[in-house]
ROSE-4610 file (N, C-alpha, C; in Angstrom, 1 decimal, always signed):
// ROSE-4610
residu = [X/X/X/X/X/X/X/X/X/X/X/X/X/X/X/X/X/X/X/X/X/X/X/X/X/X/X/X/X/X/X/X/X/X/X/X/X/X/X/X/X/X/X/X/X/X/X/X/X/X/X/X/X/X/X/X/X/X/X/X/X/X/X/X/X/X/X/X/X/X/X/X/X/X/X/X/X/X/X/X/X/X/X/X/X/X/X/X/X/X/X/X/X/X/X/X/X/X/X/X/X/X/X/X/X/X/X/X/X/X/X/X/X/X/X/X/X/X/X/X/X/X/X/X/X/X/X/X/X/X/X/X/X/X/X/X/X/X/X/X/X/X/X/X/X/X/X/X/X/X/X/X/X/X/X/X/X/X/X/X/X/X/X/X/X/X/X/X/X/X/X/X/X/X/X/X/X/X/X/X/X/X/X/X/X/X/X/X/X/X/X/X/X/X/X/X/X/X/X/X/X/X/X/X/X/X/X/X/X/X/X/X/X/X/X/X/X/X/X/X/X/X/X/X/X/X/X/X/X/X/X/X/X/X/X/X/X/X/X/X/X/X/X/X/X/X/X/X/X/X/X/X/X/X/X/X/X/X/X/X/X/X/X/X/X/X/X/X/X/X/X/X/X/X/X/X/X/X/X/X/X/X/X/X/X/X/X/X/X/X/X/X/X/X/X/X/X/X/X/X/X/X/X/X/X/X/X/X/X/X/X/X/X/X/X/X/X/X/X/X/X/X/X/X/X/X/X/X/X/X/X/X/X/X/X/X/X/X/X/X/X/X/X/X/X/X/X/X/X/X/X/X/X/X/X/X/X/X/X/X/X/X/X/X/X/X/X/X/X/X/X/X/X/X/X/X/X/X/X/X/X/X/X/X/X/X/X/X/X/X/X/X/X/X/X/X/X/X/X/X/X/X/X/X/X/X/X/X/X/X/X/X/X/X/X/X/X/X/X/X/X/X/X/X/X/X/X/X/X/X/X/X/X/X/X/X/X/X/X/X/X/X/X/X/X/X/X/X/X/X/X/X/X/X/X/X/X/X/X/X/X/X/X/X/X/X/X/X/X/X/X/X/X/X/X/X/X/X/X/X/X/X/X/X/X/X/X/X/X/X/X/X/X/X/X/X/X/X/X/X/X/X/X/X/X/X/X/X/X/X/X/X/X/X/X/X/X/X/X/X/X/X/X/X/X/X/X/X/X/X/X/X/X/X/X/X/X/X/X/X/X/X/X/X/X/X/X/X/X/X/X/X/X/X/X/X/X/X/X/X/X/X/X/X/X/X/X/X/X/X/X/X/X/X/X/X/X/X/X/X/X/X/X/X/X/X/X/X/X/X/X/X/X/X/X/X/X/X/X/X/X/X/X/X/X/X/X/X/X/X/X/X/X/X/X/X/X/X/X/X/X/X/X/X/X/X/X/X/X/X/X/X/X/X/X/X/X/X/X/X/X/X/X/X/X/X/X/X/X/X/X/X/X/X/X/X/X/X/X/X/X/X/X]
num = [1/1/1/2/2/2/3/3/3/4/4/4/5/5/5/6/6/6/7/7/7/8/8/8/9/9/9/10/10/10/11/11/11/12/12/12/13/13/13/14/14/14/15/15/15/16/16/16/17/17/17/18/18/18/19/19/19/20/20/20/21/21/21/22/22/22/23/23/23/24/24/24/25/25/25/26/26/26/27/27/27/28/28/28/29/29/29/30/30/30/31/31/31/32/32/32/33/33/33/34/34/34/35/35/35/36/36/36/37/37/37/38/38/38/39/39/39/40/40/40/41/41/41/42/42/42/43/43/43/44/44/44/45/45/45/46/46/46/47/47/47/48/48/48/49/49/49/50/50/50/51/51/51/52/52/52/53/53/53/54/54/54/55/55/55/56/56/56/57/57/57/58/58/58/59/59/59/60/60/60/61/61/61/62/62/62/63/63/63/64/64/64/65/65/65/66/66/66/67/67/67/68/68/68/69/69/69/70/70/70/71/71/71/72/72/72/73/73/73/74/74/74/75/75/75/76/76/76/77/77/77/78/78/78/79/79/79/80/80/80/81/81/81/82/82/82/83/83/83/84/84/84/85/85/85/86/86/86/87/87/87/88/88/88/89/89/89/90/90/90/91/91/91/92/92/92/93/93/93/94/94/94/95/95/95/96/96/96/97/97/97/98/98/98/99/99/99/100/100/100/101/101/101/102/102/102/103/103/103/104/104/104/105/105/105/106/106/106/107/107/107/108/108/108/109/109/109/110/110/110/111/111/111/112/112/112/113/113/113/114/114/114/115/115/115/116/116/116/117/117/117/118/118/118/119/119/119/120/120/120/121/121/121/122/122/122/123/123/123/124/124/124/125/125/125/126/126/126/127/127/127/128/128/128/129/129/129/130/130/130/131/131/131/132/132/132/133/133/133/134/134/134/135/135/135/136/136/136/137/137/137/138/138/138/139/139/139/140/140/140/141/141/141/142/142/142/143/143/143/144/144/144/145/145/145/146/146/146/147/147/147/148/148/148/149/149/149/150/150/150/151/151/151/152/152/152/153/153/153/154/154/154/155/155/155/156/156/156/157/157/157/158/158/158/159/159/159/160/160/160/161/161/161/162/162/162/163/163/163/164/164/164/165/165/165/166/166/166/167/167/167/168/168/168/169/169/169/170/170/170/171/171/171/172/172/172/173/173/173/174/174/174/175/175/175/176/176/176/177/177/177/178/178/178/179/179/179/180/180/180/181/181/181/182/182/182/183/183/183/184/184/184/185/185/185/186/186/186/187/187/187/188/188/188/189/189/189/190/190/190/191/191/191/192/192/192/193/193/193/194/194/194/195/195/195/196/196/196/197/197/197/198/198/198/199/199/199/200/200/200/201/201/201/202/202/202/203/203/203/204/204/204/205/205/205/206/206/206/207/207/207/208/208/208/209/209/209/210/210/210/211/211/211/212/212/212/213/213/213/214/214/214/215/215/215/216/216/216/217/217/217/218/218/218/219/219/219/220/220/220/221/221/221]
x = [+121.5/+121.5/+120.3/+120.0/+118.7/+117.3/+117.3/+116.2/+115.8/+116.9/+116.8/+116.3/+116.9/+116.0/+114.7/+114.7/+113.2/+112.0/+112.7/+112.0/+111.6/+112.7/+112.9/+111.8/+111.9/+110.6/+109.3/+109.5/+108.0/+107.1/+108.0/+107.5/+107.7/+108.4/+107.8/+106.4/+105.9/+104.8/+103.5/+103.5/+102.7/+102.6/+103.4/+103.5/+102.5/+103.0/+102.7/+101.0/+100.5/+99.5/+98.8/+99.2/+98.4/+98.3/+99.2/+98.5/+98.0/+97.9/+96.5/+95.4/+95.2/+94.1/+93.5/+94.3/+93.7/+93.2/+94.2/+93.9/+92.6/+92.1/+90.9/+89.8/+89.9/+89.1/+88.4/+89.5/+89.0/+88.3/+89.1/+87.9/+86.7/+86.7/+85.2/+84.3/+84.9/+84.5/+83.8/+84.5/+84.4/+83.4/+83.3/+82.2/+80.9/+80.8/+79.9/+79.0/+79.6/+79.7/+78.9/+79.7/+79.0/+77.5/+77.4/+75.9/+75.2/+75.3/+74.6/+74.7/+75.0/+75.2/+76.1/+77.4/+78.5/+79.7/+80.1/+81.2/+82.4/+83.4/+85.1/+84.9/+84.4/+84.8/+83.9/+82.7/+81.8/+82.8/+83.3/+83.9/+85.2/+86.1/+86.9/+86.8/+85.5/+85.1/+84.8/+84.1/+83.7/+84.8/+86.1/+87.0/+88.2/+88.2/+88.7/+87.9/+87.0/+86.1/+86.5/+86.6/+86.9/+88.2/+89.2/+90.8/+90.7/+90.1/+89.7/+89.7/+88.3/+87.6/+88.8/+89.4/+90.3/+91.5/+92.0/+93.1/+92.6/+91.0/+90.2/+90.8/+90.1/+90.1/+91.4/+92.6/+93.7/+94.4/+94.2/+94.5/+94.4/+92.5/+92.2/+92.9/+93.0/+93.6/+94.7/+95.8/+97.3/+97.4/+96.1/+95.8/+95.8/+94.8/+94.2/+95.5/+96.0/+97.4/+98.6/+98.7/+99.6/+99.0/+98.2/+97.4/+97.5/+97.7/+97.6/+99.0/+99.9/+100.8/+101.7/+100.9/+101.6/+100.8/+99.6/+99.2/+100.3/+100.9/+101.7/+103.0/+103.6/+104.9/+104.8/+103.5/+103.3/+102.6/+102.7/+102.2/+102.6/+101.9/+102.5/+101.8/+101.4/+101.2/+99.9/+99.8/+98.4/+99.2/+98.3/+98.5/+99.4/+100.4/+101.1/+101.0/+100.8/+100.5/+99.0/+98.1/+97.2/+97.1/+98.2/+98.5/+99.1/+100.2/+100.6/+99.6/+98.6/+97.4/+96.8/+96.6/+95.7/+96.8/+97.7/+99.0/+99.1/+99.2/+99.2/+98.0/+97.0/+95.3/+95.5/+96.3/+96.1/+96.7/+98.5/+99.1/+98.7/+97.8/+97.3/+95.9/+95.4/+94.0/+95.0/+96.4/+97.2/+97.5/+98.0/+98.5/+97.1/+95.9/+94.7/+94.4/+94.6/+94.1/+95.0/+96.8/+97.5/+97.5/+97.0/+96.6/+95.2/+94.2/+93.2/+93.4/+94.5/+95.0/+95.8/+96.6/+97.1/+96.4/+95.5/+94.5/+93.3/+93.0/+92.1/+92.7/+94.1/+95.2/+95.2/+95.5/+95.6/+94.4/+93.3/+92.2/+92.0/+92.0/+92.4/+93.1/+94.3/+95.3/+94.6/+94.1/+93.7/+92.8/+91.3/+90.4/+90.9/+92.1/+92.6/+93.5/+94.2/+94.5/+94.1/+92.5/+91.6/+91.1/+90.6/+89.7/+90.8/+91.8/+92.9/+93.2/+93.3/+93.8/+92.5/+91.5/+90.0/+90.1/+90.2/+89.7/+90.9/+92.4/+93.1/+92.7/+92.3/+91.8/+90.8/+89.7/+88.8/+88.8/+89.9/+90.1/+90.3/+90.7/+90.8/+89.4/+88.5/+87.1/+86.4/+87.0/+86.3/+86.5/+85.5/+85.3/+85.8/+85.0/+85.3/+86.7/+87.5/+88.9/+88.7/+87.5/+87.8/+87.6/+86.3/+85.9/+86.9/+87.6/+89.0/+89.9/+90.1/+91.3/+90.6/+89.3/+89.0/+88.9/+88.4/+88.5/+89.7/+90.7/+92.1/+92.8/+92.4/+93.0/+92.3/+90.6/+90.4/+90.9/+91.3/+91.9/+93.7/+94.3/+95.8/+95.2/+94.6/+94.0/+93.5/+92.7/+92.3/+93.5/+94.3/+95.1/+96.2/+96.6/+97.3/+97.0/+95.7/+95.1/+94.9/+94.9/+95.0/+96.3/+97.2/+98.4/+99.2/+98.7/+99.2/+98.3/+97.1/+96.3/+96.9/+97.4/+98.1/+99.0/+100.1/+101.2/+101.0/+100.2/+100.0/+99.1/+98.4/+98.3/+99.4/+100.0/+101.6/+102.0/+102.6/+103.3/+103.0/+101.9/+101.0/+101.5/+101.1/+101.3/+102.7/+103.8/+104.9/+105.6/+104.8/+104.6/+104.2/+103.7/+102.9/+104.0/+105.1/+106.0/+106.5/+107.1/+108.4/+107.1/+106.1/+105.1/+104.8/+104.6/+104.2/+105.9/+106.9/+108.0/+108.2/+108.0/+108.0/+106.9/+106.1/+104.9/+105.2/+105.5/+105.9/+107.2/+108.2/+109.0/+108.9/+107.9/+107.4/+106.6/+105.8/+104.5/+106.0/+106.7/+107.8/+108.4/+108.7/+109.9/+108.9/+108.2/+106.9/+106.4/+106.5/+105.9/+107.3/+108.5/+109.2/+109.8/+109.3/+109.7/+108.8/+107.9/+106.9/+107.2/+107.9/+108.4/+108.7/+108.8/+108.9/+110.3/+111.0/+112.5/+112.0/+111.3/+110.9/+110.2/+109.2/+108.5/+109.2/+110.2/+111.3/+112.0/+112.3/+113.2/+112.0/+110.8/+110.0/+109.7/+109.9/+109.4/+110.5/+112.0/+112.6/+112.6/+111.4/+111.1/+109.8/+109.5/+107.8/+108.1/+109.0/+109.1/+109.3/+110.0/+110.3/+109.3/+108.4/+107.1/+105.9/+105.9/+105.1/+105.5/+106.7/+107.1/+106.7/+106.5/+106.6/+105.2/+104.1/+102.9/+102.4/+102.6/+102.5/+103.0/+104.1/+104.1/+103.3/+103.1/+101.7/+100.4/+100.1/+99.2/+98.6/+100.1/+99.7/+99.6/+100.7/+100.7/+99.4/+98.6/+97.2/+96.5/+96.4/+95.1/+96.0/+96.6/+97.3/+96.2/+96.5/+95.8/+94.4/+93.9/+92.3/+91.8/+92.7/+92.1/+92.4/+93.6/+93.7/+92.4/+92.2/+90.8/+89.7/+89.4/+88.2/+88.3/+89.3/+89.4/+89.1/+89.5/+89.7/+87.9/+87.5/+86.1/+85.2/+85.4/+84.5/+84.7/+86.3/+86.2/+85.6/+85.6/+85.0/+83.5/+82.9/+81.5/+80.5/+81.5/+81.1/+81.3/+82.6/+82.4/+81.8]
y = [+130.7/+131.7/+131.8/+130.5/+129.9/+130.5/+129.9/+130.0/+131.5/+132.5/+133.9/+134.6/+134.0/+134.4/+134.2/+133.3/+132.5/+133.4/+133.3/+134.6/+136.0/+136.5/+137.9/+137.9/+136.8/+136.7/+136.8/+135.6/+135.8/+136.9/+137.7/+139.1/+139.8/+139.7/+141.0/+140.4/+139.3/+138.8/+139.0/+139.1/+139.5/+140.8/+141.7/+142.9/+143.2/+142.7/+143.1/+142.4/+141.6/+140.7/+141.5/+142.4/+142.9/+144.8/+144.8/+146.5/+146.1/+144.6/+144.5/+144.3/+143.8/+143.5/+145.0/+145.7/+147.2/+148.0/+148.0/+148.8/+147.7/+146.9/+146.2/+146.3/+146.4/+146.5/+148.2/+149.4/+150.7/+150.9/+150.1/+149.9/+149.8/+148.4/+148.1/+149.2/+149.6/+150.5/+151.8/+152.5/+153.6/+152.9/+151.6/+151.9/+151.3/+150.7/+150.9/+152.2/+152.8/+154.2/+155.1/+154.4/+155.5/+154.4/+153.5/+153.0/+153.4/+154.3/+154.6/+156.4/+156.8/+158.1/+159.2/+158.5/+158.9/+159.1/+160.1/+160.4/+160.5/+159.9/+160.2/+161.7/+162.7/+164.1/+164.3/+164.0/+163.9/+163.4/+162.0/+161.2/+162.1/+162.6/+163.3/+165.0/+165.5/+166.5/+166.0/+165.0/+164.4/+164.3/+163.5/+163.2/+164.4/+165.5/+166.3/+167.1/+167.2/+167.6/+166.8/+165.8/+164.6/+165.0/+165.2/+165.0/+166.9/+167.9/+169.3/+169.1/+168.5/+168.4/+167.6/+166.5/+165.8/+166.5/+167.6/+168.4/+169.4/+170.0/+170.9/+169.9/+168.9/+168.0/+168.0/+168.0/+167.6/+168.9/+169.8/+171.3/+171.5/+171.5/+171.4/+170.6/+169.6/+168.5/+168.7/+169.3/+169.8/+170.7/+171.7/+172.9/+172.7/+171.6/+171.3/+170.8/+169.4/+169.4/+169.9/+171.0/+171.9/+172.8/+173.0/+174.0/+172.8/+171.7/+170.8/+170.6/+170.4/+170.4/+171.7/+172.7/+174.3/+174.1/+173.6/+173.3/+172.7/+171.8/+170.4/+171.1/+171.9/+172.7/+173.8/+174.2/+175.4/+174.9/+173.5/+172.9/+173.3/+173.3/+174.0/+172.8/+172.2/+171.0/+170.4/+169.3/+168.4/+167.3/+166.2/+165.2/+165.0/+165.0/+164.8/+163.9/+162.3/+161.3/+161.8/+162.3/+162.7/+163.6/+164.6/+165.4/+164.4/+163.7/+162.7/+161.9/+161.4/+160.7/+161.6/+162.5/+163.6/+164.3/+164.2/+164.5/+163.1/+162.1/+160.8/+160.7/+160.7/+161.0/+161.6/+163.1/+163.6/+163.6/+162.8/+162.4/+161.7/+160.6/+159.2/+160.1/+160.9/+161.4/+162.4/+162.8/+163.2/+162.3/+161.4/+159.9/+159.5/+159.4/+159.0/+160.2/+161.5/+162.2/+162.2/+162.3/+162.2/+160.9/+160.0/+158.8/+159.1/+159.8/+160.0/+161.2/+162.1/+162.9/+162.0/+161.4/+160.6/+159.8/+158.9/+158.1/+159.4/+160.0/+161.1/+161.6/+161.9/+162.7/+161.3/+160.2/+158.8/+158.6/+158.8/+158.7/+159.6/+160.7/+161.9/+162.0/+161.3/+160.7/+159.7/+158.7/+157.5/+157.9/+158.8/+159.0/+160.1/+160.9/+161.7/+161.1/+160.2/+159.6/+158.9/+158.0/+157.5/+158.5/+159.5/+160.7/+161.7/+161.8/+162.4/+161.2/+160.2/+159.1/+158.9/+159.0/+158.7/+159.8/+161.1/+162.4/+162.8/+162.2/+162.2/+161.1/+160.2/+158.7/+159.4/+159.9/+160.3/+161.8/+162.2/+163.5/+162.7/+161.6/+160.8/+160.5/+160.8/+160.2/+161.5/+162.7/+163.8/+163.5/+163.6/+164.1/+165.8/+166.6/+168.0/+168.4/+168.9/+169.4/+170.6/+171.4/+172.7/+171.9/+171.1/+170.9/+169.9/+168.9/+168.5/+169.6/+170.5/+171.2/+171.9/+172.2/+173.0/+172.1/+171.1/+170.0/+169.8/+169.7/+169.4/+170.7/+171.8/+173.2/+172.9/+172.7/+172.8/+171.2/+170.1/+169.4/+169.8/+170.5/+171.4/+171.8/+172.8/+174.0/+172.9/+172.2/+171.4/+170.6/+169.5/+169.1/+170.1/+171.1/+172.0/+172.8/+172.8/+173.2/+171.8/+171.0/+169.7/+169.2/+169.5/+169.0/+170.4/+171.2/+172.6/+172.3/+171.7/+171.2/+169.9/+168.9/+168.0/+168.4/+169.0/+169.5/+170.0/+171.2/+171.6/+171.1/+170.1/+168.7/+168.0/+167.6/+166.9/+167.6/+169.0/+169.9/+169.8/+169.8/+170.4/+169.1/+167.8/+166.5/+166.2/+167.0/+166.6/+167.5/+168.3/+169.0/+168.6/+167.5/+166.5/+165.8/+165.0/+164.4/+164.8/+166.1/+166.7/+167.3/+167.3/+167.9/+166.4/+165.1/+164.0/+163.8/+163.8/+163.3/+164.2/+165.4/+166.0/+166.0/+165.7/+165.5/+163.8/+163.0/+161.6/+161.5/+162.5/+162.5/+163.3/+164.2/+164.7/+163.7/+163.1/+161.8/+161.0/+160.0/+159.2/+160.2/+161.3/+161.8/+161.9/+162.3/+162.4/+161.0/+159.8/+158.8/+158.3/+158.4/+157.8/+158.9/+160.3/+161.3/+162.2/+161.5/+162.3/+163.4/+164.1/+165.1/+166.7/+167.4/+168.7/+169.2/+168.3/+168.4/+168.2/+167.2/+166.5/+167.8/+168.3/+169.8/+170.7/+170.8/+172.2/+172.0/+170.6/+170.0/+170.2/+169.8/+170.3/+171.3/+172.2/+173.7/+174.3/+173.7/+174.1/+173.8/+173.0/+172.5/+173.2/+173.8/+174.5/+175.3/+176.4/+177.1/+176.3/+175.3/+174.6/+174.2/+173.6/+172.8/+173.6/+174.9/+175.9/+176.2/+176.4/+176.8/+176.1/+174.6/+173.4/+173.2/+173.4/+173.6/+174.9/+175.7/+176.9/+176.8/+176.2/+176.1/+175.1/+173.9/+172.7/+173.5/+174.3/+175.2/+175.8/+176.7/+177.6/+177.1/+175.6/+175.1/+174.2/+173.6/+173.5/+174.2/+175.3/+176.6/+176.7/+176.9/+177.1/+175.8/+174.6/+173.3/+173.3/+173.8/+174.0/+175.0/+176.0/+177.0/+176.9/+176.1/+175.4/+174.3/+173.7/+172.5/+173.4/+174.6/+175.0/+175.5/+175.9/+176.7/+175.8/+174.7/+173.4/+173.1/+172.9/+172.6/+173.3/+174.7/+175.9/+175.7/+175.4/+175.5/+174.2/+173.2/+172.0/+171.5/+172.3/+172.8/+173.4/+174.8/+175.9/+175.8/+174.7/+174.2/+173.5]
z = [+127.9/+127.3/+126.2/+125.8/+124.9/+125.6/+127.1/+128.1/+127.7/+128.1/+128.4/+126.8/+126.0/+124.7/+124.9/+125.1/+124.8/+125.8/+127.0/+127.8/+126.9/+126.4/+126.0/+124.6/+124.0/+122.7/+123.5/+124.6/+125.2/+125.5/+126.0/+126.9/+125.9/+124.5/+123.3/+122.8/+122.9/+122.2/+122.9/+124.3/+125.2/+125.2/+125.5/+125.2/+123.6/+122.5/+121.1/+121.3/+121.9/+121.9/+122.8/+123.5/+124.8/+124.1/+123.3/+122.8/+121.7/+120.9/+119.9/+120.4/+121.7/+122.6/+122.4/+123.3/+123.6/+122.4/+121.5/+120.1/+119.6/+119.4/+119.2/+119.7/+121.2/+122.0/+121.8/+121.3/+121.5/+119.9/+119.0/+117.5/+117.8/+118.5/+118.8/+119.2/+120.4/+121.5/+120.6/+119.6/+118.8/+117.5/+117.2/+116.2/+116.9/+118.2/+118.7/+119.3/+119.7/+120.2/+118.7/+117.5/+116.4/+115.9/+116.3/+116.0/+117.0/+117.9/+118.8/+118.6/+117.4/+117.3/+117.6/+118.4/+118.7/+118.2/+117.7/+116.8/+117.7/+117.3/+117.4/+117.8/+117.0/+117.6/+119.0/+119.4/+120.3/+122.1/+121.0/+122.2/+123.0/+122.0/+122.2/+123.1/+122.6/+123.5/+124.9/+124.8/+126.2/+127.2/+126.3/+127.5/+127.9/+127.2/+127.0/+128.8/+128.3/+129.5/+130.6/+130.7/+132.1/+132.5/+131.6/+131.7/+132.2/+131.7/+132.5/+133.9/+134.2/+135.6/+136.6/+136.0/+136.5/+137.3/+136.2/+136.9/+137.6/+137.6/+138.5/+140.0/+140.2/+141.2/+141.8/+140.9/+141.2/+142.0/+141.3/+141.8/+143.0/+143.3/+144.6/+145.9/+145.5/+146.2/+146.6/+146.0/+146.5/+147.1/+146.9/+147.5/+148.9/+149.0/+150.3/+151.1/+150.3/+150.9/+151.2/+151.0/+151.4/+152.4/+152.7/+153.8/+155.3/+154.9/+155.9/+156.2/+155.3/+155.8/+156.5/+156.2/+156.7/+158.0/+158.3/+159.6/+160.7/+159.7/+160.8/+161.0/+160.2/+160.4/+161.7/+161.5/+162.6/+163.8/+164.0/+164.9/+166.1/+167.4/+168.5/+169.8/+169.7/+171.0/+170.3/+170.7/+170.7/+170.2/+169.7/+169.1/+167.8/+167.9/+166.5/+165.9/+166.4/+165.5/+164.8/+165.2/+164.5/+163.5/+163.8/+162.7/+161.6/+161.9/+160.5/+159.6/+160.6/+160.1/+158.5/+159.4/+158.2/+157.0/+157.4/+156.2/+155.5/+156.2/+155.2/+154.1/+155.0/+154.2/+152.9/+153.1/+152.2/+151.1/+151.4/+150.7/+149.6/+150.2/+149.5/+148.5/+148.9/+147.9/+146.8/+147.0/+146.1/+145.3/+145.4/+144.6/+143.7/+144.2/+143.5/+142.8/+142.7/+141.8/+141.0/+140.8/+140.2/+139.2/+139.8/+138.7/+138.0/+138.4/+137.8/+136.4/+136.6/+135.4/+134.6/+134.9/+133.7/+133.2/+133.6/+133.3/+132.1/+132.6/+131.7/+130.1/+130.7/+129.6/+128.4/+129.2/+128.2/+127.2/+128.0/+127.4/+125.8/+126.4/+125.5/+124.0/+124.6/+123.2/+122.6/+123.0/+122.7/+121.5/+122.0/+121.0/+119.8/+120.4/+119.5/+118.4/+118.5/+117.7/+116.5/+117.2/+116.3/+115.3/+116.0/+115.2/+114.2/+114.1/+113.5/+112.1/+112.7/+111.7/+110.6/+111.5/+110.5/+109.4/+110.1/+109.5/+108.3/+108.4/+107.2/+106.1/+106.5/+105.4/+104.9/+105.3/+104.6/+103.8/+103.6/+102.7/+101.5/+101.4/+100.0/+99.3/+100.0/+99.7/+99.0/+99.3/+98.5/+97.1/+96.1/+94.9/+94.6/+95.5/+95.2/+96.0/+95.1/+95.4/+96.4/+96.1/+97.2/+98.7/+98.6/+99.8/+100.6/+100.1/+100.5/+100.9/+100.2/+100.6/+101.6/+102.1/+102.9/+104.3/+104.3/+105.3/+105.8/+104.6/+105.2/+106.0/+105.8/+106.4/+107.8/+108.0/+109.1/+109.9/+109.6/+110.2/+110.7/+110.0/+110.3/+111.6/+111.5/+112.6/+113.6/+113.9/+114.7/+115.4/+114.5/+115.4/+115.9/+115.5/+116.4/+117.5/+117.8/+118.8/+120.0/+119.2/+119.9/+120.3/+119.5/+120.1/+121.3/+120.9/+122.0/+123.3/+123.3/+124.4/+125.4/+124.4/+125.2/+126.0/+125.1/+125.9/+126.7/+127.1/+128.4/+129.4/+129.0/+130.1/+130.5/+129.4/+130.2/+130.5/+130.4/+131.2/+132.6/+132.8/+134.2/+135.0/+134.0/+134.8/+135.2/+134.6/+135.1/+136.5/+136.5/+137.9/+139.1/+138.8/+139.9/+140.7/+140.1/+140.6/+141.4/+141.3/+142.6/+143.7/+143.5/+144.8/+145.5/+145.0/+145.3/+146.2/+145.6/+146.1/+147.6/+147.4/+149.0/+149.7/+149.4/+150.5/+151.1/+150.2/+150.5/+151.8/+151.3/+152.0/+153.5/+153.7/+155.0/+155.6/+154.7/+155.4/+156.1/+155.6/+156.1/+157.1/+156.9/+158.1/+159.4/+158.9/+160.6/+161.0/+160.2/+160.7/+161.5/+161.2/+162.1/+163.3/+163.2/+164.1/+164.8/+165.1/+166.1/+167.5/+166.9/+167.8/+167.4/+168.0/+168.0/+167.2/+167.3/+166.2/+164.9/+164.8/+163.5/+162.6/+163.4/+163.0/+162.7/+163.2/+162.8/+161.8/+161.7/+160.2/+158.8/+159.2/+158.0/+157.7/+159.0/+158.5/+157.9/+157.6/+156.8/+155.0/+154.9/+153.3/+153.0/+153.6/+153.5/+152.2/+152.1/+151.3/+149.9/+149.7/+148.7/+148.2/+149.0/+148.9/+148.5/+149.0/+148.6/+147.2/+146.8/+145.5/+144.5/+145.1/+143.7/+143.6/+144.8/+144.4/+143.8/+144.2/+143.1/+141.8/+141.1/+139.9/+139.0/+139.8/+139.5/+139.2/+140.2/+140.4/+138.9/+138.7/+137.9/+136.3/+136.0/+135.0/+134.8/+135.9/+135.7/+135.1/+135.4/+135.4/+133.9/+133.5/+132.1/+131.1/+131.6/+130.9/+131.3/+132.2/+132.1/+131.4/+131.4/+130.2/+128.9/+128.3/+127.0/+126.7/+127.6/+127.5/+127.1/+128.2/+127.9/+126.4/+125.9/+124.7/+123.5/+123.6/+122.9/+122.9/+123.8/+123.6/+123.2/+123.7/+122.7/+121.3/+120.9/+119.5/+118.7/+119.3/+118.7/+119.2/+119.8/+120.0/+119.2/+119.1/+118.0/+116.5/+116.1/+114.7/+114.0]
């Protein structure tokens, strides 16, 4: 029992230490960037651009995977194993793009948190109440738009899992059933997969539009 408790304490300590190191590294990174003239605001815009582009690439990859899946289920003769290899490659690329989307959104949230914490703290440094109130209002407006952007990105990201799961099922099934019967079985799933991909693309396009709007606001203000 004591050993179990000891392991739990050690695991908790490791998690806290890791978090502390990550936060510390981020702090050093932001300070270094500021020394070179790059404020958190600019870094946030850059990261939103990267997240938007990652979603664009992911959207195109999932569309490509759906096209390849449709080709497989409409298979009428030839090398079925080659079709499997193509579909498996598309699935792997989808996984990679999904990971990139997740990483880019995390990057946006990391710098967003740092920016808004700094902005809020600096409100107390104003001697002018008028300027302080104006900055606070701008902070609230920017934060509201930022929160909407992150919600939209996360909502789109949440639609990736069902599509990946469906593609993985098809790839696994085809891997162990390289015959016409397998193709007939996959064809029954085509409509469901198409619907999932259509939902994903719709949500991604909405998130991309949110990102474009946020970038424009940050650049122009």
